[in-house]
N, C-alpha and C positions, 0 to 999 in steps of 0.2 A: 415335425415332419407335416408336409403339405400332402394331405390325401385327397384332396378335391378330384383328381385327374383319377383316381383309383375309384371312387364314389360314383363319379360321372359313368365311368366305364361298366361297373357292376350293375348300375340302374338300368344301362342301356343294355345289357346282356340280359336283365329280367325283364324290360318291355319286350325285346325281341323275342324272346322264349314265351312270352305269354301271347302275343299277336300272332305268333307263326305257329301254337303249338298243334293247331290241327289242319295246317295250310303245309303245302311244300312252296317254297320259293325259287323260281327259275329265273335266270337270267340269261338274257341274249343279246350279243354285240358282235361287231366284225372281229376284232380282236380280244382275246381272252388274256387272263391274269398270268400265265404260263406261256411259255416256248421251249419247245423240246429240241435240242439241236443234237445231231449226230457227233459224237466224238471220235477220235480215229481208233480206238478200241472197238467201235461198233455198238458203244452203249450210248446213253442221253445223257447230256448234260441240261438242266432244267434251269431257266432263266425268268426273271421277272418280265411279264409282256409290257410292251409299250404303248403308247397313246395316251390321249387325254380323259377318254372313258377309263380305261384300266386305273388311271391314278386316281380319277376320282371316287371310285368304288372299290377300291383296293383295302380300304379300312373294312369294309363290310366283311371281308373273307377271314378276318380275326375273329369275329362276333359269331357269325353264323355258318351254319353246314348247310348249303344250299348248291342247286346245280348251276354250272356257268357255261352255256353254250356259245362257242365261238368258231370263226372259221379257222381251217389248218393251215397256217402260214407258210411252214416250210417243209422240206423233207421229213425233219424229224416228228414234226406235229402229225405228218402224213402216215409215218409208220406205226406211230402210235394208234391213230384211228383205226388203221387196219389190223393192228394187233388187239383191238378193243372195242369191236363192232358191237353197236348197240349199248355199249356200256360207259360208265364215267370213268375218269381216271383222276385219283386222289392225288391234289396237289402235295409235292413234295417241298415245297417252299416254306420256311420257319414260320410258325403262326399261322398259317391258312388250313382253313378247315373245310372248303367246299371242294365238289368235284367237278373236273372240267369234262365237256363233252364236245369233241372236235365235229365240226362239219366240213367233211373232204370231198370236195367236186373235181371233175378233171379240171387240170390247170386252165385250158382254153376258156371254160365257162366262168372260171373265177377272173380270169385276165379280162373278158367282156365286162363281168359285172363291177368289178372294181379300178380298172386302167382305163376303159372307155366309156362306162356310164356314170358309176359313182363321183369320181374325182375330177376327170376332166370337164364332165356336164353340170352333175347336179350341185356340187361343191360351188364352182364359179357362179351359176345361177343364184344360188341361194345367197351369196355374198355381194350380189348385183354388179359382178365383174364382166358382165357379158355387154360389147357395145351393140346393142340391139339391131341396128340398121345393117349389120355386117356379121353377125355371128350370135349364137352358135348356128353352125350349119348342121342342121339336124336331118341325114342324109341315110341312104342305106345302112350305113356301119354303125349308127345309133340306135335305129329300128331294130337291126340285128343284135346289139347288145343288150336292148330290152328284153328281146325275145326269149333270146337264148343265154343271157347271162343274168340280168338283173331279175327277171322273173323266176326261173330255176333256182337260183340263189335262195330267195326269199321264201320260195316252195319248201325248200330241202329245210331250211330252218324252223319252218312251220311246221314240217312233218316230225322233227327232232323234239321240239317243244311240245308237242302233243303228244308224242310218247312218251317222254318223261312224266307230262301233266297227269297222265292215265293211270301212273305208278301211285299217285297220291290217294289216301282215303279220304281226304276233304279237298275243299276247294282250292286247286292252284293259283298263286301268284305269279304273274308272268312279266316281267319288266323288260321291254325291248329297248335298245337303244341306237338312235341317229339314222341318217339318211341312207344309210347301207340296207336297211331293213323296213321300210317303208311300208312293204307288202306284207309284212310277217303276220301283224295282227289281224288281217283279213282272213288267211289263211288258218290262223289257231281259231278265231271264232266260229269258223266255220264246222270244224271237226272237234272242238272242246269248247262248247257254248257255256258251259258254267263257269270258264276260267275268269279271274278277275286281270284284266290286262291293262297295263299301264306301258305308255311310250313317250320316251323323253327326246327331244330334238335339242342336240346340242350347238347348233349352228344356227344363224337368223333365218327366219321365216319371211319371205319377199312378198310383197302385195299381189293381187292377182294378175295384175296388168304384166308383170314379170313373169308370172309361172305361163301365160301365155306363148312365151317362147317355146314351150315344148307342146306336143302334140296333145290335142284334145284326150284322147283315149289314155295317155300316161299322165297327166295331171289329174284326170277323173278317178282313175284307179289308186293314184297316191292318196286323195283327199278320201276317197271312199272306204281304203283299208284304215286309214288311221282312226276315222270316227268309228272303226269296229272296237277300238279300244275304250276302256270305262274312264279313262283318264290319259290326257295328252299334255304333256309338259314343254315349256317353252324357258328361253332365257330372258325373256322381257315382257312387258304388257302389249308393247308395239308388235310382238311376234304372236302374241295372242290375237290381237286384234286383226291382225293380217291372214291368221288362219281361218279364224271365223267368218273373214269376208269372202277367202277363197271357196269355203264351203258353201257359202250361199250364191256363190258365182258360178260354181262347176258341179254342184249337187242338186239337180231340181228337186229330188224327193226329201231333202235336208230342210227343217225348219231350224234357224239358227237363232238362239236367243242371246243378244248382244249384253243385256244386264246381267243375266246369270252367267254370261259365258259359256254356254254351253250348246250343242248340237242334237237334236231331235232327229234320229233317223232310224227307218227299220223298225220301229217300235222299241227302240233303246234309247238310251242316254249316254252321250259322250261328253264329259268335262274338260 
């Protein structure tokens, strides 16, 4: 009998238990590991969440008991959030140990965040898909989506992360994911300065010239907030170099070390 997989899993469980024995793990992403759908009887059907981040991180849920903070995606999630204000919901999916805490904001706010700013603007920009002489057209609609969509969603995620982090007796470990939540680390660092924060970006990071398609205040806040993280992860070395160049270009108070691939800013070190 091949016991390699079982041995590996036991070793991984042991390592995770040892590393997290004095820490709480909090994960934040736009989509969560489960979705609640209202069934014809008025109850809830629970299904596995969709999206690349969920797929990549789903294996953690069978090993660790942690808190996953995610947007309420539909009516079922919103009802669950309203029935469990300030509380986690234990996953009912087989083999999953974690608790889910939903961030539920007015639909109009989430629409501006996701359907106006994140996907049509950020995703296309970061994949070099804009024809810069002609678009994007950063008009009042985009400025409004930032101010009344992107910022409040990130601030609410930050508030919920801080609330969960303060329940920990040790130093909380916060793992934030992707372009939907670029401002969350800044909000968390301000209110929970002892947290260990990691932000992983699951899409390309373009060079500074391309980021200049956004208004200055937006790109500065994005870079400033990301460097509030202890660790910022990217898909490739090219993305890392582009991010360091962006910090050098947009953050005059930052000292960038390209050899060590880190940023010194506000008395902290972001790697």
